[in-house]
C-alpha positions in Angstrom: 62.2 22.5 106.3 61.2 26.3 106.4 60.3 28.7 103.7 62.1 32.0 104.5 61.9 35.2 102.5 64.8 37.5 101.6 63.4 40.9 101.6 64.6 43.9 99.6 66.6 45.9 102.3 67.0 49.5 102.6 69.5 50.4 100.0 69.9 54.1 100.9 68.6 56.9 103.0 65.2 58.1 101.8 65.0 55.4 99.1 61.5 53.7 99.3 61.7 51.6 96.0 64.0 50.1 93.8 64.2 48.6 90.1 65.3 45.0 89.6 68.3 45.4 87.4 69.6 41.7 87.2 68.8 38.2 88.6 71.6 36.0 89.6 69.4 33.1 90.5 66.3 31.2 89.2 63.6 29.1 90.5 65.0 25.7 91.4 68.7 27.0 92.1 70.6 25.8 95.1 72.3 28.8 96.7 74.6 29.4 99.8 74.5 32.2 102.3 75.9 35.3 101.1 75.5 34.3 97.3 74.4 37.3 95.2 70.7 36.7 94.3 69.7 39.9 92.5 70.9 43.4 91.7 68.7 46.5 92.0 69.1 50.0 90.9 68.1 53.3 92.5 69.6 56.9 91.7 71.6 55.2 88.9 73.4 53.2 91.6 73.3 49.4 91.2 73.3 47.3 94.4 73.8 43.8 94.8 71.5 41.9 97.4 73.0 38.7 99.0 71.1 35.6 100.3 70.8 35.3 104.0 70.2 31.7 103.9 71.3 28.4 102.3 68.8 26.4 100.5 66.7 26.2 97.3 65.1 29.1 95.6 61.4 28.4 95.0 59.9 31.9 94.2 61.4 35.2 92.8 59.7 38.4 93.2 59.4 39.9 89.6 61.0 40.4 86.3 64.0 42.7 85.3 62.6 46.1 85.1 59.9 45.7 87.8 60.0 48.2 90.7 59.8 46.7 94.1 59.1 48.5 97.5 61.6 48.4 100.1 60.9 45.5 102.6 59.0 43.4 100.1 59.9 39.8 99.3 62.6 39.6 96.9 63.0 35.8 96.7 61.7 32.8 99.0 64.0 30.2 99.9 63.3 26.5 101.1 66.0 26.1 103.8 66.9 24.2 106.9 67.9 27.4 108.7 66.0 28.6 111.6 64.0 31.8 111.0 65.0 35.0 112.8 62.9 35.9 115.8 59.8 37.5 114.6 60.0 36.3 110.9 56.8 34.5 109.7 57.4 31.0 108.6 55.4 29.5 105.7 54.4 25.8 105.5 56.9 23.2 106.4 56.6 21.8 102.9 56.9 24.2 99.9 53.4 24.8 98.3 52.8 22.8 95.1 52.1 26.1 93.3 55.5 27.3 94.1 57.1 24.8 91.7 56.9 25.6 88.0 53.8 23.8 86.5 52.7 23.2 83.1 49.4 24.8 82.0 46.7 22.1 81.6 46.2 21.0 78.0 43.1 22.6 76.5 40.4 20.4 75.4 40.4 19.8 71.6 37.4 20.8 69.5 37.0 18.8 66.4 35.7 21.9 64.7 38.9 23.9 65.6 42.7 23.2 64.9 44.8 22.2 67.7 46.6 25.2 69.2 50.1 23.5 69.1 49.6 22.7 65.4 51.4 24.9 62.9 48.7 26.0 60.5 50.3 27.7 57.4 48.3 30.2 55.5 47.6 29.4 51.9 50.5 30.5 49.6 49.8 33.5 47.5 49.3 32.6 43.9 52.4 33.2 41.8 52.2 36.2 39.6 53.0 35.4 36.0 55.9 37.5 34.6 54.9 40.0 32.0 55.9 38.6 28.6 57.7 40.8 26.0 55.5 42.8 23.7 54.6 40.7 20.6 55.8 43.5 18.3 58.6 43.8 15.6 62.0 44.6 16.9 62.4 48.3 16.9 58.7 49.0 16.6 57.4 51.6 18.9 54.9 50.5 21.7 51.3 51.8 21.2 50.1 53.8 24.2 48.1 56.8 24.8 49.9 59.9 26.3 48.6 59.5 29.8 49.8 55.8 29.9 53.3 57.1 28.6 53.5 59.7 31.3 52.6 57.3 34.0 55.1 54.7 32.8 57.9 57.4 32.6 57.1 58.5 36.0 57.2 55.1 37.5 60.4 54.2 35.5 58.7 51.5 33.3 60.0 50.6 29.8 56.9 50.3 27.7 58.9 48.1 25.2 58.9 45.5 27.8 55.1 45.6 28.4 52.7 43.5 26.6 49.6 45.4 25.7 46.1 43.9 25.8 44.3 46.6 24.0 43.4 46.6 20.3 46.3 46.0 18.1 48.6 45.6 21.2 47.8 49.1 22.7 49.0 49.3 26.2 46.4 50.3 28.8 46.4 51.5 32.4 45.3 48.0 33.4 48.6 46.7 31.9 50.5 49.1 33.9 48.7 48.2 37.0 49.7 44.5 36.4 53.4 45.6 36.0 53.3 47.7 39.3 51.6 44.9 41.1 54.1 42.4 40.1 57.0 44.7 41.0 55.6 44.9 44.5 54.9 41.1 44.9 58.2 40.0 43.5 60.7 42.6 44.9 63.6 40.2 44.0 63.2 41.3 40.4 64.2 45.0 41.4 67.4 43.9 42.9 69.4 44.9 39.9 71.5 47.4 42.0 72.2 44.7 44.7 70.0 46.3 47.2 67.0 44.8 49.0 64.4 46.3 51.4 64.9 45.8 55.1 61.7 44.8 57.0 60.7 44.3 60.6 61.4 46.1 63.8 63.0 45.4 67.2 61.2 46.1 70.5 63.5 47.1 73.2 62.2 47.5 76.9 63.4 50.6 78.7 64.6 49.4 81.9 67.7 49.8 84.3 70.0 52.7 83.6 68.2 53.9 80.5 64.9 54.1 82.5 66.7 56.3 85.0 68.2 58.5 82.4 64.9 58.9 80.8 63.2 59.9 84.1 66.0 62.4 84.9 65.7 64.0 81.3 62.0 64.1 81.7 62.1 65.8 85.0 64.6 68.4 83.8 62.7 69.1 80.6 59.3 69.4 82.1 60.3 71.5 85.2 63.4 73.6 84.1 63.1 76.4 81.5 66.5 76.4 80.0 68.4 79.3 78.7 71.8 78.5 76.8 74.6 80.9 76.3 77.3 80.0 73.7 80.8 81.7 73.8 84.0 81.3 71.8 87.2 80.8 73.8 90.7 81.3 72.8 92.5 78.3 74.6 95.9 78.8 73.2 97.7 79.8 76.2 95.8 77.2 78.2 97.0 74.5 75.9 100.5 75.8 76.0 100.3 75.5 79.9 98.8 72.1 79.9 101.6 70.9 77.6 104.4 72.3 79.8 102.8 70.8 82.9 102.3 67.4 81.3 105.9 67.4 80.1 107.2 67.5 83.7 104.4 65.7 85.5 106.6 62.6 86.3 104.4 60.0 87.9 101.5 62.2 88.2 98.5 61.6 86.0 98.1 63.4 82.7 96.3 66.6 82.5 93.2 66.9 80.2 91.4 70.0 79.7 88.8 69.0 82.4 91.0 69.9 85.5 91.5 73.3 84.2 87.6 73.6 83.6 87.0 72.4 87.2 89.4 75.1 88.5 87.7 77.7 86.3 84.3 76.9 87.8 85.6 76.8 91.4 87.1 80.4 90.8 84.1 81.8 88.8 81.5 80.8 91.5 83.3 82.9 94.1 81.8 85.9 92.3 78.6 84.2 91.2 77.5 82.1 94.1 74.0 81.9 92.5 75.5 79.5 90.0 76.4 76.9 92.5 73.0 76.2 93.9 69.9 74.0 93.9 66.5 75.3 93.2 64.0 73.2 95.3 61.0 74.3 93.2 58.6 72.2 95.2 59.6 74.4 98.4 60.2 77.5 96.5 63.7 77.6 98.1 67.1 78.3 96.5 70.0 76.5 98.3 73.3 78.0 97.6 76.4 75.7 98.3 79.7 77.0 99.6 81.5 73.9 98.5 81.8 73.4 94.8 80.6 69.7 94.3 81.3 69.3 90.6 79.4 66.7 88.6 81.4 65.2 85.7 79.0 63.7 83.1 80.6 60.3 82.2 79.5 58.1 79.2 79.4 54.4 80.2 78.3 51.1 78.4 74.8 51.4 80.2 74.4 55.1 79.6 75.4 58.6 81.0 76.1 58.9 84.5 77.3 61.9 86.8 80.0 60.9 89.5 80.7 63.8 91.7 84.1 65.6 92.4 83.3 66.9 96.0 84.8 70.2 97.3 86.6 70.7 93.9 87.9 74.0 95.3 90.2 72.2 97.6 92.1 70.2 94.8 95.1 71.1 92.9 95.1 70.3 89.0 96.9 66.9 89.3 94.8 65.8 92.3 91.7 66.8 90.2 92.9 64.8 87.3 93.4 61.8 89.5 90.0 62.0 91.3 88.3 62.5 87.9 90.0 59.4 86.7 89.0 57.4 89.5 85.4 58.5 89.7 85.1 57.9 85.9 86.5 54.5 86.1 84.2 53.5 89.1 81.3 54.7 87.1 82.2 52.7 84.0 82.7 49.6 85.8 79.6 50.0 87.9 81.4 50.3 91.2 80.5 53.9 91.9 78.7 54.3 95.4 75.5 56.1 95.7 77.3 58.9 97.5 79.7 59.3 94.6 76.8 59.7 92.1 74.7 62.2 94.1 75.0 65.6 95.5 76.5 67.6 92.7 76.0 71.3 92.9 77.1 72.2 89.3 78.0 69.9 86.4 80.3 69.8 83.5 79.6 67.9 80.4 82.0 67.2 77.5 82.0 65.1 74.3 85.7 65.3 74.1 87.3 65.0 70.6 83.8 64.1 69.2 82.2 67.4 70.5 80.3 69.5 68.2 80.6 73.3 67.5 78.0 74.0 70.1 75.6 72.1 72.3 72.7 72.9 74.4 73.4 70.9 77.8 70.3 69.8 79.9 70.5 70.8 83.5 71.0 68.1 86.1 68.0 68.8 88.3 67.9 70.3 91.0 70.9 72.3 89.8 70.5 75.7 88.3 73.6 75.6 85.7 75.6 73.2 83.6 78.8 74.1 81.6 79.3 72.1 78.3 82.8 71.8 76.7 82.8 71.6 72.9 85.3 70.5 70.4 88.7 72.2 70.2 90.0 73.3 66.6 92.8 75.5 65.2 91.1 78.5 63.4 92.5 81.6 61.6 91.9 84.5 63.9 92.3 88.2 63.3 94.8 89.9 65.7 94.3 93.4 64.5 96.8 93.3 61.4 96.7 89.6 60.1 95.1 86.3 60.6 97.1 84.1 62.9 96.3 80.4 63.9 94.7 80.1 67.3 93.3 77.1 69.3 89.7 77.9 69.8 86.8 76.1 71.6 83.3 77.0 72.2 81.6 76.7 75.7 77.9 76.2 76.1 76.3 77.0 79.4 72.6 76.4 80.2 70.8 78.1 83.2 67.6 77.6 85.0 65.8 80.7 83.7 63.4 80.8 86.7 66.2 81.8 89.1 69.1 83.0 86.7 68.5 86.1 84.5 70.0 86.3 81.0 72.2 89.1 82.0 73.7 87.1 84.9 74.2 84.2 82.7 76.1 86.2 80.1 78.3 87.7 82.8 79.1 84.3 84.4 80.0 82.7 80.9 82.2 85.8 80.2 84.1 85.3 83.5 84.6 81.7 82.5 85.9 82.8 79.3 88.4 85.3 80.8 89.8 82.7 83.2 90.1 80.1 80.4 91.9 82.6 78.1 94.2 83.8 81.0 94.9 80.7 82.8 97.2 82.4 85.3 94.0 84.1 86.9 92.9 80.6 88.0 95.6 80.4 90.5 95.6 84.0 91.8 94.2 84.5 95.4 91.9 87.4 95.7 
């Protein structure tokens, strides 16, 4: 028998490490060649790693959330397979330490309780209920003004408090006993049917959530954001969308996103500085000719950004179909690394749940991001009267290191003009 390792392979160009996202095996499992043993994550992409051998798993290389270097041992397998040439082989028999062992039982000290014994702390002494004051029915309780004020602030009915002072006078010590009893016996306060919730839950940040946290921290730390919010009348755009959907046949249904993608593709022709990366560590701005649009997509494991490459070459219905395909791949975890990287400008939208305005965070190293907010019918003044119009705010954030405020405002104004006059999207210069 040989003990052969399955190493973490190179899961992408330039990737030197990956995070353990999921184990499909455990120590002692019998597996076959090509069985999936683990899933690792890098750049928000999950990659399944298969076994190269048939045999018994005798060692695993870490816990979920651990980061492993490419080329390090992922698992070790006891197998009859012959090792590839140049592969080091461990002992013929698996080392005893490889099998799970029980820790040695500690020596018992007569002066100390056994560590396996449940030692219950002494129960708190019960607090006696405060008896009713021994006074005639209807008689006012005796208490100084300071005690009455304290009882009133604390919601205490002095008629229900027994006084320990002369002639049954209620003292501050008597109030202290009432407050202590209320703290130690919270059940007596449940007249409203409510009870306090206690405890907390510790959640380890791993997998997709860790990647999102890293990306947000990077963007927030290195990019000084400026956000421009503009109101857009999309009445004409919605009329056009309804007419196109009515005659679409077997084509995918158009949402507003394909129109926004077409708008961006048109707007960056006049503003190429927006379709760029700022490589701040090299002090270089890389402007892209192709519009590789990131579409922020919410999934069960967090926000991912699949990329619609060369959006400038797509028609509306082709854009809708590709957005649907990419979004589905992202939500099911089937998107490839190439489909989740390389965007040059990003669109983010909360759909019908969107707010009046948002402040989108730029997807580093991009220099601009466009946020789509909630659409609503509002009364708008047309010069003579108020008329109902379909209105939507757009929120665009820019990297203020390389995009000036004036240029940002002009770009947003161009987007507004295209969305309000959708025929301009399809006119060739």
